[in-house]
C-alpha positions in Angstrom: -50.1 -26.1 -41.2 -48.9 -23.4 -38.7 -46.9 -20.6 -40.2 -43.7 -19.2 -38.6 -45.4 -15.9 -38.2 -48.4 -17.3 -36.4 -46.1 -19.4 -34.2 -44.2 -16.2 -33.2 -47.4 -14.5 -32.3 -48.5 -17.5 -30.3 -45.2 -17.6 -28.5 -45.4 -13.9 -27.7 -48.9 -14.5 -26.3 -47.5 -17.2 -24.0 -44.8 -14.9 -22.9 -47.3 -12.3 -21.9 -48.7 -14.9 -19.5 -45.3 -15.4 -17.8 -45.1 -14.4 -14.1 -43.7 -11.0 -13.3 -40.4 -11.3 -11.3 -40.0 -9.3 -8.1 -36.9 -7.5 -6.8 -36.2 -6.6 -3.2 -34.8 -3.4 -1.9 -31.0 -3.5 -2.5 -28.5 -4.0 0.2 -25.1 -2.4 0.0 -21.9 -3.7 1.5 -18.1 -3.5 1.2 -18.3 0.3 0.9 -15.0 2.2 0.3 -14.3 5.7 -0.9 -14.9 4.7 -4.5 -16.5 1.3 -4.6 -19.5 -0.6 -3.2 -21.2 -4.0 -3.7 -25.0 -4.0 -4.3 -27.2 -7.1 -4.1 -31.0 -7.8 -4.3 -33.0 -11.0 -3.9 -35.4 -12.0 -6.7 -38.6 -13.9 -7.0 -39.4 -15.8 -10.1 -35.8 -15.1 -11.2 -36.2 -17.6 -14.2 -38.5 -15.0 -15.8 -35.9 -12.2 -15.6 -33.8 -11.6 -18.7 -31.7 -8.8 -17.1 -31.3 -7.0 -13.9 -29.7 -3.5 -13.6 -28.9 -1.3 -10.6 -29.2 2.4 -11.1 -27.4 4.8 -8.8 -27.1 8.5 -8.4 -25.5 10.9 -5.9 -28.2 12.7 -3.9 -26.5 16.0 -4.8 -26.7 15.2 -8.5 -22.9 15.1 -9.0 -22.8 11.5 -10.2 -25.1 9.0 -11.9 -24.7 5.6 -13.5 -26.0 2.0 -13.9 -24.5 -1.4 -14.0 -25.8 -4.8 -15.2 -26.0 -7.4 -12.3 -24.9 -11.0 -12.3 -27.8 -13.3 -11.4 -27.0 -16.5 -9.6 -30.0 -18.4 -8.4 -32.3 -15.9 -6.8 -29.6 -13.3 -6.1 -28.6 -10.3 -8.3 -25.2 -8.8 -7.5 -23.1 -6.0 -9.0 -20.0 -4.0 -8.0 -20.2 -0.2 -8.3 -16.9 1.6 -9.1 -15.5 5.1 -9.6 -17.8 6.5 -7.0 -17.1 9.8 -5.4 -15.7 9.9 -1.8 -17.8 11.1 1.1 -20.9 11.1 -1.1 -24.4 9.8 -0.4 -25.9 7.7 -3.2 -29.4 6.4 -3.9 -29.6 3.0 -5.6 -32.5 0.8 -6.9 -32.9 -2.3 -9.1 -34.8 -2.8 -12.3 -35.7 -6.2 -13.8 -36.4 -6.7 -17.5 -39.0 -9.5 -17.5 -39.8 -12.1 -20.2 -43.4 -10.8 -20.3 -42.1 -7.3 -21.2 -42.6 -5.7 -17.9 -39.9 -3.8 -16.0 -40.5 -4.1 -12.2 -38.5 -1.8 -10.0 -37.4 -2.2 -6.4 -37.6 0.4 -3.7 -34.5 2.5 -3.3 -31.9 2.6 -0.6 -29.1 5.0 0.3 -25.5 4.6 1.3 -22.5 6.9 1.8 -19.0 6.3 0.5 -16.0 6.6 2.8 -13.9 9.8 2.8 -10.8 9.8 0.6 -8.0 7.9 2.3 -5.1 9.9 3.6 -1.6 9.0 2.4 -0.8 7.3 5.7 -3.8 5.1 5.6 -3.4 3.8 2.1 -1.5 0.7 3.1 -1.7 -1.5 6.2 1.9 -1.0 7.3 2.3 2.8 7.0 2.7 4.5 10.4 0.9 7.7 11.1 2.8 10.9 10.2 2.8 14.3 11.7 2.6 17.6 9.8 5.8 19.0 11.1 6.5 21.4 8.2 7.6 21.6 4.6 10.8 19.8 5.4 8.9 16.5 5.8 8.4 14.5 2.6 6.2 11.4 2.1 7.4 9.5 -1.0 6.3 6.2 -2.6 8.4 4.5 -5.2 6.9 2.3 -7.9 7.9 0.1 -10.8 5.2 -2.1 -12.1 3.9 -2.3 -8.6 4.4 -0.3 -5.4 7.9 -0.8 -4.0 8.2 1.2 -0.7 7.1 4.4 1.1 9.4 6.6 3.1 8.9 9.6 5.4 11.9 11.8 4.9 13.2 14.9 6.8 15.1 17.2 4.4 16.6 19.1 7.3 18.3 16.1 8.9 18.7 14.0 5.7 17.0 11.1 7.4 14.0 8.9 6.5 12.3 8.4 9.9 10.6 5.3 8.6 10.5 3.2 5.5 7.6 0.8 5.0 7.0 -1.9 2.4 5.3 -5.3 1.7 7.5 -8.3 1.4 6.7 -11.7 -0.1 8.6 -14.8 -1.1 8.3 -13.7 -4.8 10.3 -10.6 -4.1 13.4 -12.6 -3.2 16.2 -13.9 -5.4 19.9 -13.9 -5.3 22.8 -11.7 -6.4 23.7 -8.1 -5.7 24.6 -5.3 -8.0 27.9 -3.5 -7.3 26.5 -0.9 -5.0 24.8 1.4 -7.6 24.0 4.2 -5.1 22.2 7.1 -6.7 20.6 10.4 -5.8 16.8 10.1 -5.2 14.9 11.4 -8.2 12.4 14.2 -7.4 14.3 15.5 -4.4 17.0 18.2 -4.8 20.5 16.8 -4.2 21.1 19.6 -1.7 18.5 17.8 0.5 20.4 14.5 0.3 23.7 13.1 1.6 25.9 12.4 -1.3 26.4 8.7 -0.7 26.3 7.9 -4.4 30.0 9.2 -4.5 31.0 7.0 -1.6 30.2 6.0 1.9 30.2 8.4 4.9 34.0 8.1 5.1 34.2 8.3 8.9 36.1 6.0 11.2 34.5 4.7 14.4 37.2 4.3 17.0 39.6 2.6 14.7 40.8 2.6 11.1 39.0 -0.7 10.6 35.5 0.3 11.4 33.4 3.0 9.6 29.9 4.3 9.3 28.5 2.3 6.4 25.6 3.1 4.1 22.9 1.2 5.9 19.8 0.3 3.8 16.4 0.8 5.5 14.8 -1.4 2.9 17.5 -3.9 2.0 18.4 -4.5 -1.6 18.1 -8.2 -0.8 14.4 -7.7 -0.2 14.0 -6.7 -3.8 16.6 -8.9 -5.6 14.2 -11.1 -7.6 15.8 -9.0 -10.4 19.0 -7.6 -8.9 19.4 -5.2 -11.9 15.7 -4.3 -12.0 14.1 -1.0 -11.1 12.8 -2.1 -7.7 16.2 -3.2 -6.5 17.8 -0.1 -7.9 15.4 2.1 -5.9 16.8 0.5 -2.6 20.1 2.2 -3.5 18.6 5.7 -3.4 20.5 8.0 -1.1 17.4 8.7 1.0 17.2 5.0 1.9 20.6 5.2 3.6 21.4 6.0 7.2 24.8 5.8 8.8 25.4 2.4 10.5 28.5 1.2 12.3 29.8 -1.4 9.9 31.4 -4.0 12.2 29.0 -5.7 14.6 26.0 -3.7 13.5 25.4 -3.3 9.8 27.3 -6.5 9.0 26.2 -8.1 12.3 22.9 -7.8 14.2 21.2 -5.7 11.6 22.1 -8.1 8.8 20.9 -11.0 10.9 17.6 -9.3 11.6 17.1 -8.6 7.9 17.7 -12.2 7.1 15.2 -13.3 9.8 12.6 -11.1 8.1 13.3 -12.7 4.7 13.1 -16.2 6.3 9.6 -15.3 7.6 8.5 -14.2 4.1 9.8 -17.4 2.6 8.0 -19.6 5.2 4.6 -17.9 4.7 2.2 -17.8 1.8 0.9 -14.4 2.9 2.6 -10.9 2.8 5.0 -9.7 5.5 4.6 -6.0 6.1 7.8 -4.3 7.2 8.5 -1.0 8.9 12.1 0.2 9.5 12.6 3.2 11.6 15.5 5.5 12.7 15.2 8.1 15.4 17.3 11.1 16.4 15.6 11.5 19.8 13.2 9.5 21.9 9.6 10.7 22.1 10.1 12.7 25.3 13.8 13.1 25.2 16.0 16.1 24.5 19.1 14.2 23.4 21.7 16.2 21.5 21.6 15.4 17.8 25.1 14.2 16.8 26.5 14.9 13.4 29.3 13.2 11.5 31.6 16.1 10.7 31.6 16.6 7.0 31.5 19.5 4.5 28.4 21.7 5.1 25.6 21.4 4.1 26.1 17.6 4.0 26.4 17.1 7.7 25.1 13.6 8.5 23.0 12.9 11.5 23.9 9.9 13.6 20.7 8.0 14.2 19.8 6.1 17.4 19.2 3.0 15.4 16.6 1.5 15.7 13.7 -0.8 15.6 12.2 -3.0 13.0 8.8 -4.6 13.3 7.1 -7.1 11.1 3.4 -7.9 11.0 1.9 -10.7 8.9 -1.5 -9.5 8.0 -4.4 -11.0 6.0 -7.0 -8.6 4.7 -10.4 -10.1 5.2 -12.1 -7.4 3.1 -11.2 -4.2 1.3 -12.5 -2.2 4.2 -11.5 -2.1 7.9 -11.4 -5.7 8.9 -8.1 -7.6 9.0 -6.8 -10.6 10.8 -3.4 -10.3 12.4 -2.4 -13.9 12.8 1.2 -13.5 13.5 3.5 -10.8 14.8 7.2 -10.7 15.4 8.9 -7.6 16.8 12.6 -7.1 17.3 14.2 -4.0 18.6 17.9 -3.1 18.7 19.7 0.0 19.8 23.2 1.3 19.3 24.5 4.4 20.9 26.7 6.0 18.2 29.6 8.1 19.3 30.9 11.2 17.7 33.7 10.3 15.2 36.3 12.4 13.5 37.1 11.8 9.9 40.7 10.7 9.2 40.4 9.0 5.9 38.7 9.5 2.6 35.1 8.4 2.0 34.4 4.7 1.5 
């Protein structure tokens, strides 16, 4: 009769005769500023009980290891929380059934530099560094809502950029809950939370309205939720002629963008922009007369472009498989206030 103990010894002896797995030099892909994918091919993978990748920054600032997933003869792992613009060395180690721990040769890779704020999302335009009057702000709830590039000297967001999907849309509109933008002094905003611009345009029946750059209807899945409320921040408003523009061509264009989002399963990326001068122009900036310092600039409004993008990876590749661009312009005339704000 064979005892359990003698059987264990016999089994261990058989294990010592198992082949020793081999592991190839790792390859590294999908490198970002903080992540990378590492993979190695194995030989005799059935005799490997575990595969680990060990990595370290060549300057000694960061080290770590991660257990790989083995599928067939391929071991793969994702490295995270890496340092930006840093060169790393990585190698693989196999724990074998025969007790050995074969190790691969090492390879090196370098993470990307930290992303700048204007490269963090696909639709954000580049920004200049014109001075301390320029503010880049991103608003969040449980997810990112929108990003704006705001000039405190002209009280104008030169662009507002945001993603739009069918799931963002709903119905209903709160009763214009305009509010001051948190985190920006009210002295650097137009007080549209107390009423509209209050200026007639050529007649008593037409006014400069509070024109959304990101429409509240693009965030009305929950009309009383935070993301919709953030579209009523003062810095998201620019003066738009109400009749024919804000309630006409602009409203139509906004509806077309939402239709595009509803028709697609992918994300629509929207950039809305308002300008005071053309790129090479020296046009006079016109202000709506109002109590200083709350003079309101009249924008040469504007253009809105939409790109439907699909990210093929977390790095640089992306497939632009649809693009719709529409531009509209309205030359605003100087107006004289002759009634109270609306």
